[in-house]
N, C-alpha and C positions, 0 to 999 in steps of 0.2 A: 426867604426866599418863595414862599408859594404864594406872599400877598406882593411879592414886590413884583412876582412875573405876572400874575394879573393886572396890574397898572402898566407894564413896558409892550413895546413895539414888538412886531414881529421880527425885527433886525435885531432884535438883544443879543449879547455875549455874556454869556457867564461859566466864570472857573469856578469848579469845586476844589480845593485840595483837601483831601483827606488821608487824616495820617496812614487809618488801618484799613484792613480791605473785607470785602462784606465777606460775609458765612448764612449759606441758609438757615432759616431755621430749625429743618428737618437734622442738618447737620450739626447744630447748637447743640439739638435733643442727645444723639446720639456723644456728642462729647460730655457734657452730666452728665448719662448713663456711663460713662469711661468706655468707649465702644472706639473703636482707631473711625479715623474719617482723614478725611487727606489733605482735610482745611485746619486740622491741629498744629498748633506753633504759629499762622500765621502771623495772628496779633499777639503782643505783650502782655502780659499779667500787667496789671496796676500795678502792682509794689516795685518793678523794674524801672517806670517811667521818669520816675523823678526824686528826689535826697530829703528822706526823710530826718529832719533835726529829732524829730520825737516819735520814738519806735514804736511807743505805746498806743502812739496816735493813726488810725488807719482814716485813710480818705478812699474810698471806693469806688470805682467808676467803673469801664465800657470801653477799652481800645476796637477801635475795627468800624466800618460804616452802619451810620443807624446807632453809635454808642451806644450812651447810658439808655436808650431807649429797651436795647434786649436784657438790663440787668435791674431795670426799675418793676416795683411794684404794681405800677399804676395807680396810684392813691391820687384823684382830684379830685379834693374838695378846692373852693375859693378860697380868698384871704377874706377876713372880715374887715369893714370901710374903717373901724379903727385902725386896723393894723399900721395905716398909713399915715396916721398924724400920733406916730406916739410923742415926739415932742410934742406938742400942742395939746395935748389929752394926759400924758401921764409923766411927761419932764424926763423922758430919758430918751436917747439916740436921737435922730432924726426924723423929720417929715420925710416922706417920700416927694414927690416934686409932680408924682400923677397920682391921684387921685380914686378911686373905686366906680365912682361915675362914671369919668374915663374911659375906663378898661373894662364896665360889663360891657360891650358890644362887642368885645374881644375874647373875653370869656366867654359868651351864647357863643362863638365863632368855632372855637378852640373845642366846646366839648361837643358839637355838633360832626366836625370833623373824626376827635377820638370816637364817636359815639357812646360817650358817657352813659353810666346808668346811675341812677339817680332820685331822688324821693319830689314829692311835689310843696312839702314845706320845709323852709331851711332857715337857717338862724344870718344867712348872707343875701341881698334881696337877688332875687331873679325875677327874671320879666317872661320865659317862656317854659316850659315842661325839658327836660331831660330827653336827648334820644330812644336812649332805653328807659324800661321799669328799674324800680330798685331791686336791689340783689332782698336777699330775707334776711330775716332779724334768727336769733336764735332765742331760746325759750328766757335767757337773763337779759338778753335786747329788748325783747318785749316788754317786760316790766319797770326797765329804766325808762322804754319811750314813754312808756303811760305815763312815768309820773314826772316828765322831764322836755312831754310836747318836742317843740323845735331844737331844746338844747341837747337832744340824744335822739339821730336821727340815720338811716340807711345810706353807709359812707358810696359818696359822689366818687365814681370809680371806671376807669376805660377798659376793666375786665367783665365782657358781656355778658349779660344777663343771658340773653337770648340771640342764637345765631344771626349774626349779621355783617357783613360786607367780609365773608370769606374766614370769620373770624366761630369758634366754637362756643359755647356758654360755655362759663371758668366749672373748672373741676372740685375748687377749695380744697384743691390737696395741696396749699401751702408751699409751692417750689417755682414762686413766680418769677426767679431772675430768669430762669428759663423754662417759661411757659410750655408743659408739655400737651396740652391741647391747645394752642396757638388762640388762647383769650384775650390776650391784653393786644392791647393796642402797640402798634411795634412802624416801625419807618419801614419797613417790609411789607409789610401786612395794610398800610395806613392808604392806598388807593389813589392817594394825593395824585401822582400824574409829574412831578414834578423833575424826576430823573428820566424820564421816559419824553421829555418834553425838549423838540430837538435845540432849543435855544441853549441847553444847557450841558456842559462836557464838566464827568466828573473824572476826575483821576485822584488813585488808590495809590499808597502807601506814599506819599507825600507830605512830609512833617513841615509845617510852616515854622520858623524859627524868627523869623523877623523882618524889619519894614523898611524901607527907607524913607525918609521924613525931611523933604526938602520944602520951607517957605509955607510951614502949616500945613501941609499935604502930606497925600503916603503917593507917592511915584511908583514904587515896585514892592514886590514880595515875594521875600527869601524863601528857600523854602530847600528839605534836602530829601533826595529820591534814589535809591540803588543806589547810594555811598557817593552821588554826585550833587554838588549843590546849584542850582537856580534861581533864577528873578523873571518876573512877571509881573508888566506893568498894568495898569487898571485904572478906571474912572474911580469906582467905588471901592469899597474895600469893608468887607464884615469879616472880622475874627469871633468863631461858634466854638470852638476851644472850652473845654471850663477852664472855673476861676483860672486854676495852677495854672495855668496855659497861658490862658488871655493875657495871663502875667508876666509871664515868662516872655511875650513873644515881644509886649510892650517895651518892658527894664529892657532886653538884649538891645531891640532898637533908637535907647537913647530919652523913653517918654521921662519926662523932670517932674510930674505933678507928684504933689505930695502923699498924692493918697493911691498912687497904683502900685499896686499886691499888698498895699495892706488893708487889715479890717478882712482877715481873713475865718472863715468861722461857719457853722453849722449847729442843725438843732439839739437838745441834748435827750436821750431816751435810755426810758430802762424800761423792766419787766415787772408788775407789779400783778401776782395768783392770789386769786381770792375763793379758798374752802370753804365749799357750802353744804349748807344741813339742809339732805335730802330734797336738794334739788335738782333734777336732769337737766345741762345746757347744753343741750341737742336742737339738731337745725340748723338754720343759717344758709346760706350757698354760696358763697364767695370766703376769700383768705380774712379779708375784713370786712365781717358786716356791716362795722356802726361804728360812729365818731360821736363823742361827748363833748358836751363842749360847757359843762359845768364851773369849771376853774380856767375857763379861758380868757374872757374880759372881763373890763371892772376896774376900780378905780384902786384894788391891789395891784395892778402895774405898774405903779408909781414904786414897788419896793419888790417886787418881783414878780419874775416872768410866770407869762401867760402856760396854761398847760393843754394842749388836746388828748385826749383818752380816743384811742385805737379800740374797738373790740375784736381781739385777736382769735378768727376760727382755725387757725392750725392745729393740728396734732396735740394737745396738750393733756395729761392725764395727771389723775393723782395718784400717788405706790398705792391704796390699801385698796386692797380687795373688797368689791362691791359699791365704791363709792369712784370711777376710775373719769364718769364721766359730774361729777357734781364738782364743777368749779367752774371759774370765768379765769380769763387772763386778758389783761389791757394792757397795752402800750402806752407810757407816757411818757408824751412827747414836748419838750419846753422849749420856747423859745430862749435868745440870745439875743445880745449886743455885739456889733464888733469894741476889739479891743488894742491894743496896741503891743503887746506881747502874740498875737498871731497873723503872720504875714507869710508875703513869699517873696526871694529873692532870687537872685541867677546863681550859678552854683560857676565852676569850673569847665564845666560842660554845659556849652550854649545849649543843647538841647533837651536839657533837664532843669527843672526851677528846685530851689532848693528852700522845705518846706518847714515852720516853725512854731510852734503850738507851748504857748505856753498854758490851756485848760479851758476850761467851761471859766464865766463870768461868777461872780457872786450872784449876780445878779439870779443864774439860773440856776445855781444851786439854793435859794433862798427859794425861786419857782419850788425845787421839790420838797422842800422843809413841809410848806406851805400843803402842797399836797396831799404828804402824809398826816398834816393834822388835819386835813379835810375829810379825807377821800369819806373812810370811816360813817361818816353822817351821810355826803352824796347815795355810798352805795345802805344808808339805813331800810328801804324798800325791799332788799335783798334777805335772805336768811344765812346771814356769814354767821363760818367759824372761825375763821384769819386770817388774814391778809402775809404774804411773803412778799417781799421785795427784794428784786434781782439788783448787783449791779449795773452803773450806768454803762450802757452800751459805747463800746469801743468808737462808735462812726453808727450815724443815720442817712451815712448814702446818700447825702445832702451837700455840696460842696458849694459856699455860698459867698460873695465878696471877695475883693482887691481889686475890682476897680467899678464904685460905687456911683449910683449916679446919684444927683443934684442940680441946684439952681444955678454952680458959677465952679472955674475952677478952686475957688476959695473952700468949699467944700466938697466937693467929689470930683470923677474922674468922665461922667459921660453925664448929657442931659434929659430930659424926660425919653427924646425920641433917640434914646442910647447912642448917640452920636456923641464922639470924643470933644470936649469944650475947645482944645485946641486945635485938634488936625480934624477937618469940617466933612472932610469926603471917607473918613474911617467909624465903623460901627464894632461895638463891644458887646456882644450879645450872651444872651442866658444868665444864667446865676451869682454872674459876676457884679450884675448893677445892683445889685441888692442891698438899699440902706440897712436894712434892720431885718433880723431872723426870726420871722413871724412862726408859730410851730405847726400852721401846715403845712404840709407836701408843695415843693415851689414850682414843679415841674409844671402843672396849668396856669401859674403867674408868669415863667418866664415866656412860655410856649406867647401866649395873650398879648402880652409887652412886645415880643418882635414884629404881632400882626400889627401892636398899635404904631410900632417906628417905622414898616413901609407902607403903611397905608398914610400916615402923618407927612415923612416924609418927603413923596415921589409921587 
């Protein structure tokens, strides 16, 4: 909407239908601490909003104005150029219809809006400096950066390094889901001015559940508010829910595209704890200090998933007295590919999608095995005593797919500008459009895609 409003006249009218309600940052902090607040219970817990057909799999998100900008951890690496050409380069998945070079100026715009902190030298091409200086390395990060250069960098992040735009510096406490010092970028502290614009009307507590589709156009949007159903007309409609609910709305509306609701997924992550011999891993200035790309790109992606290494600076400690800080902990994040076993359908309740998940692909699981074989050698510059691997997490809190982008309705739901192939006044925003599931965090890219869509379509 930010880019859309910049191109539209003063007479424009925009109605935003927001399922949840606004909860101020200070009240979210109180709620996190277990303190009483008048906002408690205004927005539902994510678990109650859909029918989970595989309870062992979590799909974590936040309901409410600002959405998952409130619960995200603000990690903002770019995708690599090769992430957009998986079929051409490695023979797996599909190529994206948009390429890195097209997205580059919109990456820059999002990084400036979010005041991203990051280093000068990165494994992905950049033309200008980040808005903020990079966060500090730990002692372990320094050794790995010395060996690997721009394959091991200060993580680009929307957690402030220095005070900016009313945000305080990151406190590195590792409780980023509700930042206690308001350091991370959220819709509330964005200073974008979108919801102060007189052309914009925000209607809270309004859950969209369907569209009226007539002659390849969206004519009306159906939503429920205070247990009453409403229908509102519009010339252009943009769905901005997460992939579970974007798919549910399309399916409820009678969208017959073969890929609608299909290809649900996210990355697969696990923690690797590195016990060190007489090396105190101290320092750093944020929750994730660094990203390692040593296992990310290359010809191995024909057979096994890429892995992005996140250097975790949350309070991890060894149990032995005197060795508490003699360890490093890395979150190993693996890409995945869409599979037919993972999808969204409607349920008996029109407001709740049904979510089916058969598990991560063999491709992702082979990436884990490859990582375990190669990590000891990669960490040979450290005095490693042993490596302990946790089981994979139940979620990376990055819900992807269900309305993938592509070149036509024969391979996708939306085009490179996030416009539905059949209903040309309908845009499907967010991570629903992702063609493949690279290991890099998705928020920066989905935001850049939205800016590109608005800039190129209006």
